[in-house]
C-alpha positions as CSV (number, residue, x, y, z in Angstrom):
1,X,0.0,0.0,0.0
2,X,1.3,3.4,-0.9
3,X,2.0,5.4,2.3
4,X,0.0,8.5,3.1
5,X,3.0,10.8,2.5
6,X,3.8,9.2,-0.9
7,X,0.2,9.4,-2.0
8,X,-0.1,13.0,-1.0
9,X,3.0,13.8,-3.1
10,X,1.5,12.1,-6.2
11,X,-1.8,14.2,-6.1
12,X,-1.8,16.7,-9.0
13,X,0.9,14.9,-11.0
14,X,0.6,13.8,-14.6
15,X,1.7,10.4,-16.0
16,X,5.2,10.6,-17.5
17,X,5.2,10.5,-21.3
18,X,7.7,7.7,-21.4
19,X,4.9,5.4,-20.3
20,X,3.7,5.6,-23.9
21,X,6.8,3.9,-25.3
22,X,9.9,2.6,-23.5
23,X,8.2,2.3,-20.1
24,X,4.9,0.9,-21.5
25,X,5.5,-2.4,-19.7
26,X,5.3,-0.6,-16.3
27,X,1.6,0.1,-16.9
28,X,-0.8,-2.4,-15.3
29,X,-2.9,-4.3,-17.9
30,X,-6.1,-3.1,-16.3
31,X,-5.6,0.4,-17.7
32,X,-5.4,-0.9,-21.2
33,X,-2.9,0.2,-23.9
34,X,-2.6,3.3,-26.0
35,X,-3.6,3.5,-29.6
36,X,-0.6,2.6,-31.8
37,X,0.7,4.7,-34.7
38,X,-0.6,3.3,-38.0
39,X,1.8,1.7,-40.5
40,X,1.7,3.7,-43.7
41,X,3.3,3.0,-47.1
42,X,2.8,6.6,-48.4
43,X,6.3,7.8,-47.5
44,X,7.9,4.7,-49.0
45,X,5.9,5.1,-52.2
46,X,6.8,8.8,-52.5
47,X,10.5,8.0,-52.0
48,X,10.3,5.3,-54.7
49,X,8.8,7.8,-57.1
50,X,11.5,10.3,-56.2
51,X,14.2,7.7,-56.9
52,X,12.6,6.9,-60.2
53,X,12.5,10.6,-61.2
54,X,16.2,10.9,-60.0
55,X,17.2,8.2,-62.4
56,X,15.1,9.6,-65.3
57,X,16.6,13.1,-64.7
58,X,20.1,11.8,-64.7
59,X,19.7,9.8,-67.9
60,X,17.9,12.7,-69.6
61,X,20.7,15.1,-68.5
62,X,23.4,12.8,-69.9
63,X,21.5,12.4,-73.2
64,X,21.1,16.2,-73.5
65,X,24.8,16.8,-72.9
66,X,25.7,14.2,-75.5
67,X,23.2,15.7,-78.0
68,X,24.5,19.2,-77.3
69,X,28.0,18.2,-77.9
70,X,27.0,16.4,-81.1
71,X,25.0,19.5,-82.3
72,X,27.9,21.8,-81.6
73,X,30.2,19.6,-83.6
74,X,27.6,19.5,-86.4
75,X,27.5,23.3,-86.5
76,X,24.4,24.1,-84.5
77,X,26.4,26.0,-81.8
78,X,23.4,27.7,-80.2
79,X,21.3,24.6,-79.8
80,X,24.3,22.6,-78.8
81,X,25.3,25.0,-76.0
82,X,21.6,25.1,-74.8
83,X,21.5,21.3,-74.7
84,X,24.7,21.1,-72.8
85,X,23.7,23.7,-70.3
86,X,20.3,22.1,-69.7
87,X,21.9,18.6,-69.5
88,X,24.4,19.8,-66.9
89,X,21.6,21.4,-64.9
90,X,19.6,18.2,-64.8
91,X,22.6,16.1,-63.8
92,X,23.6,18.6,-61.1
93,X,20.1,18.7,-59.5
94,X,18.9,15.1,-60.1
95,X,19.2,14.1,-56.4
96,X,16.7,16.9,-55.5
97,X,13.8,14.6,-56.4
98,X,14.7,12.2,-53.6
99,X,14.9,15.0,-51.1
100,X,11.6,16.5,-52.1
101,X,9.9,13.0,-51.9
102,X,11.4,12.4,-48.5
103,X,10.3,15.8,-47.1
104,X,6.9,15.4,-48.6
105,X,6.5,11.9,-47.2
106,X,7.6,12.9,-43.7
107,X,5.2,15.9,-43.7
108,X,2.3,13.5,-44.6
109,X,3.3,11.1,-41.8
110,X,3.7,13.9,-39.3
111,X,0.2,15.2,-40.0
112,X,-1.3,11.7,-39.7
113,X,0.6,10.8,-36.5
114,X,-0.2,14.1,-34.8
115,X,-3.9,13.2,-34.4
116,X,-3.0,9.7,-33.0
117,X,-0.4,11.2,-30.6
118,X,-3.0,13.6,-29.4
119,X,-5.3,10.8,-28.5
120,X,-2.4,8.9,-26.9
121,X,-1.7,11.7,-24.5
122,X,-5.4,12.2,-23.8
123,X,-5.6,8.5,-22.9
124,X,-2.4,8.7,-20.8
125,X,-3.7,11.7,-18.9
126,X,-6.7,9.7,-17.6
127,X,-4.5,7.3,-15.6
128,X,-4.6,8.2,-11.9
129,X,-1.6,7.6,-9.6
130,X,-2.8,4.9,-7.3
131,X,-1.5,1.4,-6.7
132,X,-3.0,-1.5,-8.7
133,X,-2.7,-5.2,-7.9
134,X,-3.0,-7.9,-10.6
135,X,-2.6,-11.7,-10.5
136,X,-0.8,-13.7,-13.2
137,X,0.0,-17.4,-13.5
138,X,3.0,-19.1,-15.1
139,X,3.4,-22.8,-16.0
140,X,6.9,-24.4,-15.6
141,X,8.4,-27.2,-17.6
142,X,7.8,-29.7,-14.6
143,X,4.1,-29.0,-14.7
144,X,4.0,-26.8,-11.6
145,X,2.1,-23.5,-11.7
146,X,3.2,-20.3,-10.1
147,X,0.5,-17.8,-9.1
148,X,2.0,-14.3,-8.6
149,X,0.4,-11.1,-7.3
150,X,2.1,-8.1,-9.0
151,X,1.9,-4.6,-7.6
152,X,2.1,-1.5,-9.9
153,X,3.1,1.2,-7.5
154,X,3.0,4.9,-8.6
155,X,6.3,6.7,-8.1
156,X,7.1,10.4,-8.5
157,X,9.3,10.9,-11.5
158,X,9.6,14.7,-11.5
159,X,8.0,17.8,-10.0
160,X,5.1,17.4,-12.5
161,X,5.0,13.7,-13.4
162,X,4.8,10.2,-12.1
163,X,5.6,6.7,-13.4
164,X,4.9,3.2,-12.1
165,X,7.2,0.7,-10.4
166,X,6.3,-3.0,-11.0
167,X,7.3,-5.5,-8.3
168,X,6.2,-8.8,-7.0
169,X,3.8,-8.5,-4.0
170,X,3.3,-12.2,-3.4
171,X,4.1,-15.6,-5.1
172,X,3.1,-19.2,-4.5
173,X,3.9,-22.3,-6.4
174,X,1.6,-25.3,-6.9
175,X,2.7,-28.8,-7.9
176,X,1.5,-30.3,-11.1
177,X,0.0,-33.1,-9.0
178,X,-2.6,-30.7,-7.4
179,X,-6.1,-30.8,-8.9
180,X,-6.5,-28.2,-11.6
181,X,-9.8,-27.1,-10.1
182,X,-8.1,-26.4,-6.7
183,X,-5.3,-24.3,-8.4
184,X,-7.9,-22.4,-10.4
185,X,-10.0,-21.7,-7.3
186,X,-6.9,-20.4,-5.5
187,X,-6.0,-18.1,-8.4
188,X,-9.5,-16.7,-8.3
189,X,-9.3,-16.1,-4.6
190,X,-6.1,-14.1,-5.1
191,X,-7.6,-12.2,-8.0
192,X,-10.6,-11.2,-5.8
193,X,-8.2,-10.1,-3.1
194,X,-6.1,-8.1,-5.7
195,X,-9.3,-6.4,-6.9
196,X,-10.3,-5.5,-3.3
197,X,-6.9,-4.0,-2.6
198,X,-6.9,-2.1,-5.8
199,X,-10.4,-0.7,-5.0
200,X,-9.2,0.4,-1.6
201,X,-6.2,2.2,-3.1
202,X,-8.5,3.9,-5.6
203,X,-10.8,5.1,-2.8
204,X,-7.9,6.4,-0.8
205,X,-6.7,8.3,-3.9
206,X,-10.1,9.8,-4.6
207,X,-10.5,11.0,-1.0
208,X,-7.1,12.7,-1.2
209,X,-7.7,14.1,-4.7
210,X,-11.1,15.5,-3.9
211,X,-9.6,17.4,-0.9
212,X,-6.7,18.6,-3.1
213,X,-8.9,19.8,-5.9
214,X,-11.2,21.7,-3.4
215,X,-8.2,23.4,-1.8
216,X,-6.6,24.1,-5.2
217,X,-9.7,25.9,-6.5
218,X,-9.2,28.7,-3.9
219,X,-5.4,29.0,-4.6
220,X,-4.0,29.5,-8.1
221,X,-0.3,30.0,-7.6
222,X,2.4,27.4,-6.9
223,X,3.1,28.6,-3.4
224,X,-0.4,27.5,-2.3
225,X,-0.1,24.1,-4.0
226,X,1.7,22.9,-0.8
227,X,-1.4,23.8,1.2
228,X,-3.6,21.8,-1.2
229,X,-1.3,18.8,-0.8
230,X,-1.5,19.2,3.0
231,X,-5.3,19.3,2.8
232,X,-5.3,16.0,0.7
233,X,-3.0,14.3,3.3
234,X,-5.2,15.5,6.2
235,X,-8.4,14.2,4.4
236,X,-6.7,10.8,3.8
237,X,-5.6,10.6,7.4
238,X,-9.1,11.3,8.7
239,X,-10.6,8.6,6.4
240,X,-8.1,6.0,7.7
241,X,-8.8,7.0,11.3
242,X,-12.5,6.6,10.7
243,X,-12.0,3.0,9.5
244,X,-9.6,1.8,12.2
245,X,-12.3,-0.2,13.9
246,X,-13.4,-2.0,10.7
247,X,-12.8,-5.7,10.8
248,X,-10.0,-7.0,8.6
249,X,-10.8,-8.4,5.2
250,X,-11.1,-12.1,5.2
251,X,-12.0,-14.6,2.5
């Protein structure tokens, strides 16, 4: 369980953008996964067209240079010089088609990806910083089954962002000789416990966040943000004190 002090520090923070890519595995599966960038062949096709035009321009330039030289020798000096100049120009600039195609393809992809990235950040911003618990199972070569409870604990990354730390909360191994129904029932019991613990963490977060938002509405500057965090911590403490006499959770 996240301590009261740590939870109070997480209130008001945004999920770190790295959770969208290199730290994606740190996100609990219960929050889902962000929309992926679509694979497009538009840029590749444009580059292929640019390469084709590059080759055509080079060949045409060489042909014009050769024709210009032949014309000059044959006595058509004006046409010959014009052919040579135009051919040299085409040869000198033939690589430009590739660059134009590359820039155009990149611009098309950037416009397309911008909308998806906007939705990705909107999705990420909806993830709240409270601890989640999930249960996974693994089968070993000897037939045994390991049931593991995994904890995804939010952790402050910077003054404005948080990430998640994934660690093992509990693990138990069951022999392959045990009845499959018994192992499945045990996994289901642990899943229910994980769901209850997650719900408790969510409720703690919402109590603290509601107090923080209420205090923050009356104070706009950064200096008063500390007072809002203090109010969240106080509300969380009062809720815990009110439930001290509740009986412990049992299966």
